[in-house]
Every structure is written in structure tokens, then in C-alpha cells.
N, C-alpha and C positions, 0 to 999 in steps of 0.2 A: 494337402501336399502342393498346392499351386504356388509357382514362384519360388522354390525351394531353392534352387541356385542362388538366386538373387538374395534370398534370406540369409542363406550360409554365408555369403559374401559380406552382408551386412554386419551379422554376429561377428564374423571374423575380423572386420575393421573396428567394430565396437569393442573386442578385447584388446586388440592392438593399442587403439587409442587409449584406453583404460591405464595400460601397462605405461605409457609414456606421461600420462596427466597424473598419475599416482606420484610419480616423481616431482612433477613441477609445482603441484599446488601444495603449500603448506600454511595458507591462512586459514584460520578457524573461522567460518562465517557466524555473525551473530545469530542468523537465522538462515534455514536452508529452504529456498525455492523449491516448490514441489509442480504445483499447478498455477500457472501464471499467466492470464491473459488480460483481465480489466479489473478497474477497483471493486468488483463485485465477485469476480470469478478468480481467486486469488488465494490458495493453500499454501501453507507454509509449515515445517518442523522448526520449533524453536528451542531445540535442545540438540546436543551433539550425536546422540544416540537415538534412532529413529523409533526406539521403543520407551523413551523415557518420558514421554508426554504425548497427549493426543495432539493430531495435527491442528492447526489453527488458521482462521481467515486472518488477514494481516493485522486487522484491528485487536486480535488475540483471543477472540471468541472460540470456543472449540467448534470445528468443522470436521468430525472424525473421519478419517479414512482409516482403515483397519485390515490388517494382513496377516494372515496364518498360513504356514506350509504344514501339510500333514504327510508325515513319511512314516510308511508301513504302520499306519494308524497311529502314531504319537506326532500330537501338536507342537509346532513353534510358532509364537508370535513373531514377527519381523516388523510389522508397521503398526505405531499408534498404541500408547499404554492403553490397557484395558480402561475404558472409560468409568471415571468415579460417578456412581449414581447417588442422588441427593434425596434420601428420604424425608419429605415434609413433616416436620411437627407442626409448622404452621406455615403453608403454602403462601408463596407470593404470586402477584399477577402474572408473574413471568410464565408461570406453569398454567394456571388457569384462572379465571374471575372467582371474586369472593364475596360476602357480604360482611359489610362493618357498620358499625355506628359512628358518625361523624357530626361535628358542628363546626361551623365557622364563626362562633361567638364565642367570647372567654367563658369558660364554664364555672360551676360555684369550685370552692374548694376542695381537694381530696379526689377530682374528677380522675387521677392516674390509679386510684386503688381499686382493688378487685371487687369491694363492694359497694363502688359508687353505683347509684342509679341513673343509667344512662338512658331510659325508656323514653324520654323527650325529646332526644337527640334522633337526627335523621339517619335512616338507613339507606347506605347507597352500596354500590358495587366496585371495589377495588381493582387496580390502583387507580388514584386521585389524583387530577392534575390538567394540564392544557395540552398534553401530546397525544398524538395519535394512540398511543400504549394506554392512556388512562380511559376507565370506564366512566366516572363521574368526574362532571367538569369542575376543576377549582382552578380559577383564573388569579393570578397575581396583581393586586390592585392596590392602591395608595390608601382606600378606604376600608380595605380588610387587611388592617396590619397584623391583627390576631392570627392570620395564618388559618390552619386547619387542625383541628383535634381528632383524631381516630382512635376508637376502641376496638380491639377484637378477642373474643374470647375462644378458648381453644383447650383441649385435653390433653395432658401428658401421661403416657402409660409407664413410665417410670424405666422403660428398658434400654434406652440409649444413654450412653454416658454423657453426662452434661457438659465434661471438659472436653469433650469431642465435637460438640456441636458446631453450626456456624451460624453468625447473624447474617441474613442477606438483606440488602436494602439498596434503593436506589433512591436518592433525595435531591431535590432543589428549591431551598436551599436548605438553612439550619433546621437540624434536625436533633429532637430530644427524644429518648426511647425510655420508656418504664415498665418494668415487669413485676405485676401484683403490688405496685405502688414504690417500689425500687427503681431509682434511678440507675440503667445499666449502661447508656451511651449518652453523650452530650456533643455532636459531631458539628463543626460549622462548614459555612462554603455549600459546594454541590459537587455530586458526581453526575456523568450523563451517561452511565450503565449499572448495571446490577453488579454489585461487588460482594464478596464473602469476607467476613470478618471473624476471627476467634471469638466465640461465645464468651461476654465478659464474665470476669469472676463474680461480680456481684449478681449477673444475670445466671449463673450457675448454683450459687445460694438462693437466689429467689424462686427459682422452678421448683414446682412440686409436683407430686403426683396427683394427678386429677384434674380440676377446673384450674387455669391461669388465665389471666389478662394482661394482654399486651397493649400499652397506650403510647401512642405517638403524638408529639405537637411538631408541626414544621412550619416556618415562615418562609416567605418568598419575596423580599423587598423590591427584589429586581428580576427581571428577565422573566423566564416560563418558571413553571411550576409542576413539581411533580413530587408524590413520595409513595412508597410502597417498602413495606418490612416484614422479613417473614424468620423462619427458625427451621434449619435443616440438619438431618444427620449425615455425613459422608460414608458412603459404603464402597468399597472395592475388594472385590472378589476375582482372584484368578487363579486357577491351579495349573495353566499352560506353560510350559518352559519358553523361556525367552529365547530366541536365535542368537548366536554372538557375530555382533557386527564387528567386521573386520577392515571396512574401508568405507569411505564417503569421498566423492569429488565431485566439485560444482565445476561446470564450464557456462559457457553463454547461455545456451539454450536447454542444457540437461544437468539432472544431479543424480549421481549413480551411487546405488548402497551395495555392497558385498557382506555376504552373510554366510556361516556356515551354521547347518542345523543337523546335529548327528551325521551321516555318512553322505550328506547333500551338500554341495555350495550352491547358493542362490545369489543372484546379482539380479536388482531391482532398479531400473530407469526410469525417471520421470523426464519426459520430453515435451516442451511446449515449443513449437516452431515458429519462434518469432523472427522469421526472416524478412528483414526490412525491404529488402530488393523485391521479394514476390508481397504484394501488397494484399492479393488476395487469401494467400495463407497466412500473413501475421494478422489479418481481421477475423478469422476463421476461428471461433472459440473452443478448439476440440484440443486436448491432450493425449499422450500416449502414455500408458504405462506397461514396460517391457518386463519379461520374467524369464531369467536365463538360469535355467536348473542343470546341474551337472552331479554325476554319481562319483563321489570322491574315491570312493573303494572298488570301482568299478564292477559292483555286484549288482544286478536289478534289484529295484525299490519301487514300491507304489508310491507314487507322488501327487498329490492334490494341492493347489492355492488356492485359497479363499481371500476374497477382495472385496471389502465393504464400503460404502458411501453414505454416511448418515443423510439423515432427512433434513437436518438444519443447514444443508449446503444451500437450501432454497427458502430459507426463511431468517428473518430479523432476531427473532428469540427463539427460544426453544420450544414453549408452549403454543405457538402457533400451530394449527392443522393443516395437515398435508393429505394429499390423495396420492396413490402411486397408479401405473399403468404397465403393461408389457406390452411389446409390439417387435413385428420383425419385419425387415426389408432389405433388398439387395445383399444378400448374404451377411446380413448382421441381425443378431436377437439384442434388443435392449429394453433396459428399465427406465423409467421415468419418475419423476417425484416434482410435485411444486404445491404450493399451498392452494387450500381451497377456495379462499376470497378472490386471488388475482387482482389486487389493486395495482394495476400498471401504473409505473412511475408515481405512485402515490404516495411514497416518503423519500424525504431529502434529509441531507445532514452531514455530519462528519463521521461519527462512531456508528454507523448504520451498515446492515447488509442487506442483500437484495431480498423482497419478499414476494417478487413475480416472476413470470417465467416459469422454465422448467429446467432441472439438471437431469441429465443422461448418463447412462454407463451402458455401455457397447461391448459385446464381444463377437469376433467372427463365427459364424455357423460352421464349426470345425467339430469334429470327434472330439467329445470329452470336454467341451465347453458348455457352461450352462449359466443362466443368470435368473434371479428372482428377485421379488421386493416384499416388504411386509416387516412385521414386527422383527426389530433389529435381533431380540434374543432368540427367537425361533429359527432364524437364518443360521446363526451361528452355532446354535446346539445341534442342529440337523448336519451340520460340516463335519461339526466334533465326533459325532456318534458315527456317521458313516461314508464321510468324504464328499457328501453331496448337499444338494439344496434341496428343500421341499418341492415336491412335484404336484402336491393337491393341498386343498384347503381354500377357504374363501378370502378373499381381499378383507383387510381389517377396515377398510373404509376409512374416513376422516379421523386422522390421529395426530398426537401432539408430535412434533418433528423429533423430538429427542429419541422416540419409542420406535422411530421408522429408519429404515436403512434400504438401499440397494444392493445387491450382491451379486458376484460372478464367483464360478468354481472352474479354474482350469485343470483338467485331469490328465497328467503326463504318463498315465498308464504305468507299464511297466520300464523305469527309465534304467537304462544301463550306461549310457552315454551321455551326453547333453540334447538339450531340447530349448526351445524358444517358443513362447506365447505372448501374445499383448492385449489388453484393453484399450477403450478410448473414453473419455471423461469429457462431457460437453455441457454447454449450459445456452439455452436459447431464451433470453430476454424480451422477445416479443418486439418491444421498444426499448429503445436505449438512454435517450435522452428528449427532455421536452425544450424545444429552441423557439422561443418568443409565441409559445401556446401551441406550436406543432410538433406533434410527437413524432421523432424521427427514428428510423428503422437501423440496426448495425448494418454495416456496410455489406455484410456477406449476403445479407437477404433484403438489398436494397431495391429489388424488381418487386418485392413482395409477393414473389410466386415461390422462391424456394423455400423448402422446409428443412427440418432438422435432418428428417431422415435421408434426405438429398446429401446435405452437407456432410453427414457421418458417412456415407458412400464415397464421396469425393475423398472425405479424410483416409479411409481404409485404402482406396486406390493408392493414395500417396505415401502411405506408411514407409515403404522400403525406400523410396526416394530421398523422402524427407529425412529419413534416419541417417542416410549416408550424406545428404547434403550438409544437415545440420552438424554432424562430427567433423566434415571437412571445414566448417565456416568456425566452427569452436575453437579448431586449431590455428585457423588463420588468425582470427582476433586476437586470440591470446599473443602469437608469435608478433604481429603488426603492434600489439600493445607494449611489449617487453623491446621491441626494436626502439619505441618512440620513447619508453620512460624507464626501461627497467623492470626487473621481475616483480617488484613490490607493487608498482603502479599496474602492472599486468592483472594482477590478482586483484586488484579494486575494481579496473575495470570490467573483470569479468563478472564480478558479485553485483555490478551495477546494472549489468545491461538488462536482463529480466525486470529488475524491480522498476526502472525508469519506465519502461514500455508498458508494464501491466499497472502502473498509475495512469493510464490514459482509455478511452474508448474510442474506436474507430466508426464513424457513423456516416450515413450519407446524408449531405446537407439540402436544403430545399430545392435546389438547381441540380442535385445529383453529383455535386462536388464533396471532396474529401474533408471532413472536419474530423479533427484529432483532439478531443476535450479531455483536459487534465482534471485531476480532481486533487486537493491539497489535503491529502492525507492526515488525519492528526495535527492541523494546522487550523484551518477554520472550515473545512468542507467547501470551499469555493469551487467553482467549475471555469475553466477557460483563464485562468489567472494569467496576468502578463508577468508579473516577476516570478512566475513559475515556468512559463514558458522560456523566459531569457536564461536562466541557468541550465536548464534541459537540453538547450538547443544544439550542443555541439556532437551529440549523439546521431541526432537527425541530420544535421547539416553533413556530416561523415557518412552515413548509410544512406539516407533517402530523404532530401529537402521537401518533399511533395507533403510529408506528414508536420514538418514545421510550419510550411505555408497553412495546413489544417489546423495548427494551434493558434495562427495569427487572426486566421480569416474571420473567426467570429466577433474580435474586436473590429475589424474593419467593419463588417456589415453592420454591428451594433451602431457605429458612428455614422455608417451613411445612410442608413435607414431612417435618421432624423430622432431615433429614440435615446441616443446619447448627444447631447447637444454642448457640451463644454469643449473648449479649444485644446483639449488634451485627451490622451487616451485612457479609456477605463481601467479601472483594476481588474474586474472581472465580469463575467456574463449571468452571475446567478451563483447557486447552491446546488451542488451535484444533486440529483442529475436535471434540475431545472434550469435550465440557461434561459430565463426570462429577463435578463437585467442586473445591473450591477447590486449585490447585497451586502459587499462588505462597508463597513460604516466611515470610511474615509478615504478621499482620494491621494493619490500618490502621483502628482502631475509631471513633475520632473523625471521621476524613476521610469514611469511607464511610458513616455514619449521617448525617452533616450532607447529604451529597451526596443522598442517596436523599430525603431529608425536603425538603429545598430544591426538587428538581426534582419531587417531589410537587407542592408549593406552587405552582410554575411551572405545571402542568398546570392545577391548578385555576383558576388565573389566566386562562389561555389559554381554557380551556371553559368558565370562568363556573360551574363546581360542582365538588363534591368527589366526583362518582361512583366515580372511580377509587380514590380514597383509602378510601372506603368499604369498597371490596374488601378492602383490607389493613390495615384500621385496628389491628387486634390487634398486627400485627407492627410498623407505625409508632409504636403507642404504647411497645412494648419498646424501640425504639431511641430513642425521645425521651427516654426515663426514663434510658436510658444517659448520654445528652448532659447532662441535668439533673446528673447524678451527678458525671461525669467530664469532661464537655466544656470547660467555661469556661478551665479552666487545665490545659491538657493535659500528661499526664506525656510523659516521652521517647519518641518514637515518630515511625514514618515518616509522611508526608503524600502527597499525589498527587506531590510534588516530590521522591520517595524518592531520585533520584539525587542530590540534594544530602546525603543522609544523614540520620540521626536529630538531632531537636532538640525539646528541652522546653519548656513554657511560649511554644509558638508562637502569636504574637498574631493572625496572619492564620487560623490554624486555629481559635482560638477565636472570631473573628468569624462562621467557619463554622458552629461549635456553635450560637452565641446565634441566629442566623438561622435555622437548623435548627428550632429550639424554636418561634422565633415564626411560620415557615410553618406547623407543627404546629398553633399557635392559630389561624391564619386558616383553615385547613381544617376545624377544629371549628367556628369559627363559620358557615361554608358549609354545614356539615352540621345547624346549628341547635342546636348544644350550647354554648349561651351561657356557662355555668359552666366548662367547660373551655377554651373560649376565651379566657375572662378571665384563668384561672389561668396558663396558658402564656405568654399575652403579657405579662403582668405579671412572670413569671420572665425572660422575654427583655429586658425594658425595664430590670430592675434589673440584669441580667448587664451590659448595654450601658452603664450608667452607671459599674458599677465597672469595666468594660474600660480607660476611658479613661485616670484616674492610673496605672494599673498599665504601658499601653502606651507613655506619653507619653516622648518622649528627653528626658532630663533633664540631658544632657551640653550642649545649647545653650542658652545665654541667652534665646534667642527662642522656644524650644519649637516648632521649626518643623516638627516631623514625629513620627512614632510608629515605636517600635522593632521590631527582627525578634522579639524576646522580652519576656515581661513582666520589669519591673525590671532591665533590662540595664544594667551600668555603664557599658558602652562606647558609642561612637557608631555604632549600626546602623541599618539600615531595611529594610523589604521592600514588595514589591508586595503592597497590602492589595485583591487583585482580588476576594476574597469579598464584599466590601464593597457591590459592583454590585448585589446582590439585593436590597439595603434600598430601593434607590430604584425598581427593577424590580417587584418585588412590592407597592409600597406600603406597606412594613411602617413606614419612617420611625421607626426607634427610637435611631438614631445621629446626633447632632449633624451637620447638614450642613458646619459648617467643618471637621469631620475630613477628608472627601473633598477639600474644597477646599484644605487644607493640604498633604494628601498630593501632590494633583497639582502643586503648585506647587514642591514638593519634588523630586519625581519629574523636572520638566523642568531642573532642575538637575545630574541624574545620567544623562542620556541620554549614550550612546557612539553613533559613526558609524552603527552598525547596529541601535539599538533602547536600550531600557531595561532593564538587567540585573534578574535577577530576584529578587535582594538583595545586600547590601553584602557576602557572603562570595565570590563570584565575579563576572566578567564576561560570563557566559554567561546566556542568556534563554530564555522560552518566550513563542513568538509569541502563541499564542492568551491567555495571560494579559494581555500588553499590550493587546490588544483588550479584553479586561475592564477593565483598569484606565482605560484610555482613555475607555472609555465613563462613568467615575465623572465624569468632566469636564463642567461644565455650559455650556462653551463651545465652538463647533465650532474657534475657534483651536486651543484646548489639544488637543481631540481628533486633529485633523490634526498637530500637532505630534507626537504621541507614536505616530502611525500611520505617518507618513511615512518614519520610518527602517528600519519593517518592509517597507515598500514597497522601499526601497533594497535590503536585504539579499534579498528575493526577486528583485530584478533584476539583481543584481550577484554573489551566492554562486557561488563556484566549486565548491561540491558540486553537481553536476547530477545529482540524484537528485529523485524525487518530493516536493514541498515537506516540509522537515525543521523541525518545531516546536520544536527544542532547538538553538538554534546560538549561536555568540560574537558578541558584539557589537562586537568591536574589529576583526573582518575578514572577518566575514558566513560565515565555515566552518562547516558542520555540526558539532556536537557528536556529536550520535546521534539516532535515531528517524529513520523516513521514510516518506511515502504513510502517514500515521496519519489517523484518522477525527476527531481533536481539533481539527483547521483548521475543523470546523463551528462551533466558537467564535468564530468571526469573526464571525459573523451575529449576535451580542449586539447590536450597535448598530441593526441591522435590527430585531431583536425588540423593543428599547426604543421605537421609532417605532410598532410594534404594539400594545404594551401600553399606550402613551399615548394612543391613541384612545379 
């Protein structure tokens, strides 16, 4: 009952805000953010209804949250589809290790048949490969061109329908699969995760009751090596009625769902309080889930809410073993789950999830609140039967994560009016990043003393305040964005906010400084990438430049430590979460130097001083001199749009170099070095004048636009999105009619779902479209360029956290998802701030 008046005010504000926001939002997000903190603690719903699919990590792997409301003894599912269970016909190593026969030499003819004598083959534990998930080493080698041959015997009881079975595989690279001597799959290339495929028709015919033999041949002529194959029978059973979802709204920090369940209305709010003006709060890995229930017929009802969190929240794969524990402290009772092995910072890469540290589910110690952990099925069945969790029974010990859950029950007793309760979800990763061989703590526990119990206590005591502040912030952000760029623009900024922040981790650096590490989600897994920092920057320049400095600082420290000795900026500092030095295979010298200099100039503009630049002046000077020498007419090299391939004499990249040099001149002026300022600004102006005749398209008689590359003999074009900084930083060295010509031309090149990146392909990058649109001087032209991006987000069939790389003709994702670069959408709002 404590803080009841405040809680009532918060709830009232909540309902009033929803009433207004429902009218404001019409965008259907490709995915709905639920729990968003960092690249590992990031859960989403990827369907329009919260009950249409399991909740997922941003990578797409199920990390199930389940919710059931029990009303007068009748259960209604409101969160998460009933998880599909996969009965193994032939288990993969994702579930548990297995024994198999294998050879690395070319076997005799007929090796794939069920009666082949494989007694002379070696016996090994699967899976096979050179990754942490492999149990038997098989390494790619030019001297082992035959690859690996694997045979597994299994028994099929004939009960499962073969047409319903799934073939499960993870292969690197080419794989051929046989069942009882019949080829059932020949699949080239590789995947970097377990995938389920419909069981091939040839396999359905070859499968027989009794003994069967699956034979696999995999070759790995390049890169890593891995092979694992199995067969499963998917089973979905549920007799639970589904609650009717009546509404869903997404704001900057919250996602709210409304349901009707019999005579009760239910509202569920997911709040991740990523308030960038409160670094301590933004760095706190704790989200709130609030349940508002209301009797719609004004009669008393017995109401209990069940909420569970799968053990897979703390694992990379479903078969990893986890342990659980229960504790209580500071007015909270909480459940904890984590892997038994606890290989802290032991796994790196792109399509991976955390398997160290511990997930927490906490509830205030109030009458009717209960938490427990254990076998997921037992927790759920106890609730369905009695509306409570089991209070007795031994803990199951280490079990596969897929079988374990943490759960809470919130009992609203005899509900006659309305009532509110909430839960807290947190994650303690112990150490977040390895930085040049030193393990760094998350920002919230930088003193090494603060425990997760303390953090949960802080979060609980802050609940009412943050609930109200986040609601007010969400409304202001939307209003500011709409004022800057219109309704569709505001919708996109709202959608981008949590995604961008949650693609980073705030950690304490070696000197106690703020470091804000990005992860290249579904790009290549790099950490601290400069050409991720550059497009992401507007959001952080707008709300907290300290975080932008935290993105740039690792690159400065990398150079200034002597570990990076090249005269241009590095591309990255490693592969997430190991920041031990660049791992990307090729440099982007002009790109990264220009990025760092322009962003430093932007920080100087926002803060009104060059204090941060002064700290790294020597390094900035090295980079700007590189641009003076090699930036204007770039050699054949990659730029941030590296997926489009190498290109020489890149006109847009040249603009970046020119503006980077000019930004350095501006910073010198802020530092009081008039001579240096005049020198570099003069150089930039001369380059800008020289740029125009080289880039102007000469194939069109009316000279309507500028080419993709200098002196291009064909009719080419590209988005000159880098030019936006000329106006934003007040450099003004390019004639204004260049931007106007480009905008006018771009409006003739639009496709249904956006402006293509350039004349080579029809795909685009939505962050660059926002920058290009901001070059427009009229709101009409700005909105004309933004509207197709809104349409893409609203209509894309690719139901993943917003992809920034999509096809403009059909709205499909080309690549990337859940990346921080959508922070670049805020550039129009940043323009409004800089114009003040």
C-alpha cells in the first residue's frame, strides 16, 4: 500500500497518455521492442499480436516470455505463443552431445548406405567443427579437401507423421545429407545458426520404422568449419484461451498492449527507462513490466497474473545447462538463472547470445506476489491448476535452458475496480567487454561493489518517478520530432529510439571514463565501428554528447596507445564483446578519418567549445593531414556502404573528406588558433570548388545532378548524404544550389519504398535517406523523401527489429537488423537544435 497516491497518479497519467497516443500512432512496427538494454539483453515481439509467436532475442532466437491471466479459474494467454516443443527423432548437439562415427578420408563406395561397415571409422562426440559449440575438432584445411563424413544410427518408432518432421542443421560449408542411402539434401554455402527445414519428400519416403542411418558429408574450403544434423517432430499443445488484443502502442521508452479477457480488461506495459540525460538510469539493465487490470462488469473477480521468463535468456543455445536460485532483499523477492559453466566473455561473434552472467526476475514483497523457478512445465501447470506457483519441491539442479523458467504470480484477489502491479527484469553480465585484454565492468557496477540486489532495490525505489518521467519524455520526443519533420518522421524516430541505444553497452573504461560500445548487429559483429558511430551520432548529439564521446574514445585510445600505427583511423576495435584490436579485414581510410573529424566538429558545435578535440589534437592532426593528401579524390577503396563494393573517385566520399578538413579548421578556430583555422578552411574551400566540375554529370544537357564518381562517362548518381553537415555545422563551403539540384533530382528517382542508395542498385539505407532529406530546404521535399521510408517500416514483410538496409521496390530486408544506425534518423531534430 505504500506510495499509493503516487502510484494512482502514475496510473492515471498512464491511461491519459494512452488515450492520446493511440490516436497519434498509425505505424505498424516490423517488430515491437519489449526489453531493450544492450546487444545481449534485448527481447522483441516480431508479430502484431503478442500471442502470435514466442518473444525473441533481436537475432530471432526464441527467448520466451509467457503471460497468462487467470480469471475466476479460467486462464487466458496474453503474452507469447505457447512454445513449440521439438521431440527429437535424432537429436542435434544443440540439445545435447551425441556419439557418431566419422572419417576425414574419402571412404569406400556405398559409405552412405545403412548396411555399410563403418567399424574402422573413428568415434567422436558431435557436433564437429572448430567453434566453441563443437565437441570434436574438425578444422578447415587445404590438405583436408575431402572434408568430413559422419554416420549416425537411430531408431524411428513410426508414430510421428514424416510429413510433419523437420530437418535441423547447422553447416559450414557445403553439405550433402543421405538417409538410408537416399540423398535427401544437397545444400551449398553455410549458415551460422541452427535452422529448421521441412523434411524433404525423399527423406519421408526413405524413413522406415526401426533402424535408420543418417549419413552426412560436409566440406569447408574456406573460413570456419561446423556440421550438425538432426530430425525433430514439432509438437504444439494448448487448451488455453487467447486473450483478445485490442491495442498496441510504441513510444520511445515503452510498449503498451491492451487486452480483454472475459470480464476483465488488461493492460501490459514494457518500460525500459533509457533516459539519456540520466546516465546512471540508462546504464541500469533493469526493465519494468506493469500489469493494470480492471473489472469491466464492475463485479468481483478472482484474478491472478502469471509471468515467466525462459532459461534461454541466459544462454546462447537451448541445450546449455543452467542453474537457478531464489533470494530476497530490500523488499524484493527474486529468481536468478545462469549457465552452470559461466564462461565470462568466452564467446564472441555476430549471431550469438550471452551465456555468462545471470538473469533476474523480481517482484515487490507484497501480499499476493509470489516468485519461483524450476521446470517450466511444472510452474505453468501449478498456476493453471490453483493460480499459484509450487511452494515445495527440490530444485532440479543443472538442466537444459529450454526446460527451465523463472516465474512470478501476481494475485489481485477479489478485483472489483482496477489495480496495478509490476515486475522487474534485469541482467547482471558481471563483465561486459574485454578491452585490450582487460575485462571491463558495466557502468552501473564500476566500483566493483554494487551488487545486482542493490541495483534492483534502486530500480524499485525509482519505479514511480521513472514511470512518470518516461511518459512525459515520450510525449515530448514525439512532439519535438513531429514539429521538426511531420508525423511520419515522428513515428520513425519513436521506433528508432530504443533500438539504437540497445545496440550499445555502457561500460567503465580503464580510467573510469564512459565508453559506449556499439555492436554491428547482423553486419559482422564488430565492436566500436567508426562507420556505425557516424550514422548513429545524431541521436546522441541531441540528447547526450557524452555517449558519442564514449563511442569515439576507443578509437582514439587505440591510436594513441601505439597499437594502431596507420596514419588514418581504424575501422573498429574488435569483434563484440572482445575489443582487442581491429578484426575487420580491410581498412576504410578516407571514410573513418572523415567520420571522426566531422563528429568531433559536431561535438564542438553542440557543446560550444573544442575541449574534447583538444584532448586528441595530435591524432586529429594526423588524420586531417591524411585527408589533405589522399581524401579529395579517393583511390579504389571501401566506404561505409561497403556492401556495395569498392569504388574509386567516390564523389560522396570526397565530400566527407572536404568537410572533415573544414571541421578541423572550425575546431582550430574554437581553440584560438587562427592561422591553422584559416589554412584548413581555405584548403577545404578550394577542394569544394574543385569538386563541382569533377562531379557534375555531363551526360545530361541540363546538368541536373552530380555523378556517383568523378568524371564518370555514364549517367550515374548517388545520395550525397555527407553534404548535410555543410549546413548543420555552418561550414557553408558548397554552393546551396548543389543540394537543391540533388534533392530535385532525387525526387525523380524514388521507388515505392524509398530513394535507392545510388544508380547501381535499387536497395537503400534508410539512415542515409534521412540525412539526404535533411538537405532539403522545404518541409514538403523533406516529407516526400521520408514518407516512403515510413511506408517501408509499416509494410515490410521482414518482421525483424528495423533493418536499415532494404529493397525500395518491395520493402524486403536486404540485410542488417536491430542496428544502432537508426539513431541517424534524429538528424532533422538535431538540425532544429543547431539552428537555435
